[in-house]
C-alpha positions as CSV (number, residue, x, y, z in Angstrom):
1,X,159.3,163.8,260.0
2,X,159.1,160.4,258.4
3,X,155.9,158.5,259.1
4,X,156.3,155.0,260.4
5,X,155.4,152.3,257.9
6,X,151.8,151.0,258.2
7,X,151.6,147.8,260.0
8,X,149.9,144.9,258.1
9,X,147.1,143.1,259.8
10,X,148.1,139.5,260.3
11,X,145.6,136.8,259.9
12,X,144.6,134.9,263.0
13,X,145.5,131.2,262.7
14,X,143.0,128.5,263.4
15,X,145.0,127.3,266.4
16,X,144.8,130.7,268.0
17,X,141.0,130.9,267.5
18,X,140.5,127.5,269.2
19,X,143.0,128.2,271.9
20,X,140.8,131.0,273.4
21,X,138.0,128.8,274.6
22,X,137.6,125.4,276.2
23,X,136.2,122.3,274.4
24,X,132.6,122.9,275.8
25,X,132.5,126.5,274.6
26,X,133.7,125.4,271.2
27,X,131.2,122.6,270.9
28,X,128.3,125.0,271.9
29,X,129.5,127.6,269.3
30,X,129.6,124.9,266.6
31,X,126.1,123.7,267.6
32,X,124.7,127.3,267.3
33,X,126.4,127.8,264.0
34,X,125.1,124.5,262.7
35,X,121.5,125.2,263.8
36,X,121.6,128.7,262.1
37,X,122.9,127.2,258.9
38,X,120.5,124.3,259.0
39,X,117.6,126.7,259.7
40,X,118.5,128.9,256.8
41,X,118.7,126.1,254.3
42,X,115.5,124.6,255.6
43,X,113.8,127.9,255.2
44,X,115.2,128.4,251.7
45,X,114.4,124.9,250.5
46,X,111.8,125.0,247.7
47,X,112.0,128.8,247.3
48,X,113.6,131.0,244.6
49,X,116.3,131.9,247.1
50,X,117.6,128.3,247.2
51,X,119.0,128.5,243.7
52,X,120.5,131.9,244.3
53,X,122.3,130.9,247.5
54,X,123.6,127.7,245.9
55,X,125.0,129.7,242.9
56,X,126.5,132.3,245.2
57,X,128.1,129.7,247.4
58,X,129.7,127.9,244.4
59,X,131.1,131.2,243.0
60,X,132.4,132.2,246.5
61,X,134.1,128.9,247.0
62,X,135.7,129.0,243.6
63,X,137.0,132.5,244.1
64,X,138.3,131.7,247.6
65,X,140.2,128.7,246.3
66,X,141.8,130.6,243.4
67,X,142.7,133.7,245.4
68,X,144.0,131.9,248.5
69,X,146.0,129.2,246.6
70,X,147.6,131.5,244.1
71,X,147.7,134.6,246.4
72,X,149.5,132.7,249.2
73,X,151.9,131.1,246.8
74,X,153.0,134.5,245.2
75,X,152.8,138.2,246.0
76,X,150.4,138.7,243.2
77,X,146.6,139.1,243.2
78,X,146.9,141.9,245.9
79,X,144.0,143.9,244.4
80,X,141.9,140.8,244.0
81,X,142.6,139.7,247.6
82,X,141.6,143.2,248.8
83,X,138.3,143.2,246.8
84,X,137.6,139.6,247.9
85,X,138.0,140.4,251.6
86,X,135.8,143.5,251.3
87,X,133.2,141.6,249.3
88,X,132.1,139.5,252.3
89,X,131.6,142.6,254.4
90,X,128.7,143.4,252.0
91,X,127.2,139.9,252.2
92,X,124.6,140.8,254.8
93,X,123.3,143.7,252.7
94,X,123.2,141.6,249.5
95,X,121.3,138.8,251.3
96,X,118.7,141.2,252.5
97,X,118.2,142.6,249.0
98,X,118.1,139.2,247.3
99,X,115.9,137.4,249.8
100,X,113.6,140.3,250.5
101,X,110.4,138.4,249.5
102,X,111.4,135.4,251.6
103,X,112.2,137.5,254.6
104,X,108.8,139.2,254.4
105,X,107.1,135.9,254.2
106,X,109.2,134.6,257.2
107,X,108.0,137.5,259.3
108,X,104.5,136.8,258.3
109,X,104.9,133.1,259.3
110,X,106.2,134.1,262.7
111,X,103.3,136.3,263.3
112,X,100.8,133.6,262.3
113,X,102.7,130.7,263.9
114,X,100.6,127.6,264.6
115,X,101.1,124.7,266.9
116,X,102.5,121.6,265.3
117,X,99.5,119.6,266.2
118,X,97.2,122.1,264.5
119,X,99.2,122.1,261.4
120,X,99.4,118.3,261.3
121,X,95.6,118.1,261.8
122,X,95.0,120.4,258.9
123,X,97.4,118.4,256.7
124,X,95.8,115.1,257.8
125,X,92.4,116.3,256.8
126,X,93.6,117.6,253.4
127,X,95.5,114.3,252.7
128,X,92.5,112.2,253.6
129,X,90.1,114.1,251.2
130,X,92.6,114.0,248.3
131,X,93.3,110.3,248.9
132,X,89.6,109.4,249.0
133,X,89.0,111.3,245.8
134,X,92.0,109.7,244.1
135,X,90.7,106.2,245.1
136,X,87.3,106.9,243.5
137,X,88.9,108.3,240.3
138,X,91.4,105.4,240.1
139,X,88.7,102.8,240.4
140,X,86.6,104.4,237.6
141,X,89.7,105.2,235.4
142,X,89.0,108.9,235.5
143,X,92.2,110.9,234.8
144,X,93.1,113.6,237.4
145,X,95.8,116.1,238.3
146,X,95.7,117.8,241.7
147,X,98.5,120.3,242.7
148,X,98.9,121.2,246.4
149,X,100.9,124.3,247.2
150,X,103.0,124.3,250.3
151,X,105.1,127.1,251.7
152,X,105.7,128.9,248.4
153,X,102.9,129.6,245.9
154,X,103.2,128.5,242.3
155,X,103.5,131.7,240.2
156,X,102.5,132.5,236.7
157,X,99.4,130.2,236.6
158,X,96.2,131.2,234.8
159,X,93.1,130.0,236.6
160,X,90.6,128.4,234.2
161,X,87.9,128.9,236.8
162,X,88.5,130.3,240.2
163,X,86.5,128.4,242.9
164,X,87.9,129.3,246.4
165,X,86.1,126.3,247.8
166,X,86.6,124.0,250.7
167,X,88.6,120.9,249.8
168,X,86.4,117.8,249.8
169,X,86.5,114.4,248.1
170,X,83.1,115.0,246.5
171,X,84.1,118.3,244.9
172,X,87.3,116.8,243.5
173,X,85.3,113.8,242.1
174,X,82.8,116.1,240.5
175,X,85.5,118.3,238.8
176,X,87.3,115.3,237.2
177,X,84.1,113.5,236.2
178,X,84.5,113.0,232.4
179,X,81.4,115.1,231.5
180,X,82.7,118.1,233.6
181,X,84.0,121.0,231.5
182,X,86.9,121.3,234.0
183,X,88.1,117.7,234.1
184,X,90.8,118.0,231.4
185,X,93.3,120.2,233.2
186,X,94.6,120.6,236.8
187,X,93.1,121.6,240.1
188,X,95.3,123.8,242.3
189,X,94.9,123.7,246.1
190,X,96.1,126.9,247.7
191,X,95.9,127.9,251.4
192,X,94.1,124.6,252.1
193,X,91.3,125.4,249.7
194,X,90.5,124.6,246.1
195,X,91.8,127.8,244.5
196,X,91.0,127.0,240.9
197,X,90.2,124.2,238.4
198,X,91.0,123.9,234.7
199,X,94.5,125.3,235.3
200,X,97.0,125.0,232.6
201,X,100.4,123.8,233.9
202,X,103.9,123.9,232.3
203,X,104.9,120.7,230.7
204,X,108.3,119.0,231.5
205,X,110.6,118.5,228.6
206,X,109.8,115.6,226.3
207,X,111.5,112.5,227.4
208,X,111.6,113.5,231.1
209,X,108.9,110.9,231.9
210,X,108.3,107.4,230.5
211,X,106.8,107.2,227.1
212,X,103.9,105.1,228.5
213,X,102.8,108.1,230.6
214,X,100.7,111.0,229.2
215,X,100.5,114.8,229.4
216,X,99.2,114.8,232.9
217,X,102.4,113.2,234.2
218,X,104.5,115.6,232.2
219,X,102.6,118.5,233.7
220,X,103.0,117.1,237.2
221,X,106.8,116.9,236.7
222,X,106.9,120.3,235.1
223,X,105.1,122.2,237.8
224,X,107.0,120.5,240.7
225,X,110.4,120.8,239.2
226,X,110.9,124.5,240.1
227,X,108.2,124.9,242.7
228,X,107.5,123.9,246.3
229,X,104.4,121.9,245.7
230,X,103.4,118.3,245.2
231,X,101.0,116.9,242.5
232,X,98.8,113.8,242.6
233,X,98.2,112.2,239.2
234,X,95.6,109.6,238.4
235,X,96.2,107.8,235.1
236,X,93.2,107.6,232.7
237,X,94.6,104.5,231.0
238,X,95.2,102.2,234.0
239,X,94.0,104.1,237.0
240,X,97.5,104.2,238.5
241,X,98.2,106.9,241.2
242,X,101.5,108.6,241.4
243,X,102.9,111.6,243.4
244,X,105.2,114.1,241.8
245,X,107.6,116.1,244.0
246,X,110.7,118.1,243.1
247,X,110.4,117.1,239.4
248,X,110.2,113.3,240.1
249,X,107.4,110.8,239.9
250,X,106.9,108.0,242.4
251,X,106.0,104.5,241.4
252,X,102.3,103.7,241.4
253,X,100.9,104.0,244.9
254,X,98.1,101.8,246.2
255,X,95.1,103.9,247.2
256,X,95.2,102.4,250.7
257,X,98.6,104.0,251.5
258,X,98.1,107.2,249.4
259,X,96.8,109.1,252.4
260,X,99.9,108.3,254.5
261,X,102.3,109.2,251.7
262,X,100.5,112.6,251.2
263,X,100.6,113.2,254.9
264,X,104.3,112.6,255.1
265,X,104.9,115.2,252.4
266,X,102.4,117.8,253.8
267,X,102.9,117.6,257.5
268,X,106.5,118.7,257.4
269,X,105.6,121.8,255.4
270,X,101.9,122.1,256.2
271,X,100.1,124.5,253.8
272,X,98.7,126.7,256.5
273,X,99.4,129.6,254.2
274,X,101.6,130.3,251.2
275,X,103.0,133.4,249.7
276,X,103.0,134.3,246.0
277,X,106.0,135.1,243.9
278,X,105.8,138.8,245.0
279,X,106.4,137.6,248.6
280,X,103.1,138.6,250.0
281,X,101.7,136.3,252.6
282,X,98.2,135.0,252.2
283,X,96.7,133.6,255.4
284,X,94.0,131.0,255.5
């Protein structure tokens, strides 16, 4: 008995997909999809997973274009089309493996969720103390570099002196006083507390900042380029205050508005707790 030939699975056209539901259902589905995608990218922003997902997306788009264009035009690439279709069925498993540290941290975040008003109040207090210290240091031409971690901890940093102290303007002024043994390097604020002073930071490539700016500014650009943190730099030469974020320096900021600028950057991603590069949450 001759077996009947295997039927090929026809692809569902876009018109057939949209014909099944009404305009309201389609709009709601698109809204849900958009919210999911937006939430995912917002969560991954500033993490190691952001670079991975961008690279994966570019490779997937390139492969899809090549296989669909040439595959639909000819009968070739049958094996590549088969592998490509099956690849996306493994996407969920691959994402769980790749983003395991970020997923663990997200679960920790949900378990320790704070009200927006509480987070903003904490960020406001932190911004006020840093701004007050920067104002004092600027007026006295004392150089300073203050790094504030946000949702993702800065990895691979060696603490010159671990402090684990409450953030205060007086403490920051004392650390960067010229006679202090810790004044020459950076202070790192982690979990809303002064984690360490005298911290050596990676320098950005030479030429990435203006020649008139010194090593502190290069360090601020270097540490923020690949990490979810901000850095406040006070120039020893002219007392100018700048903020570094995402590998970029702002123009000099007047001390009177520094607190507002810091609050805008901290309130959206309040440093209630961060997780280190191993993905382990560290509550305040």
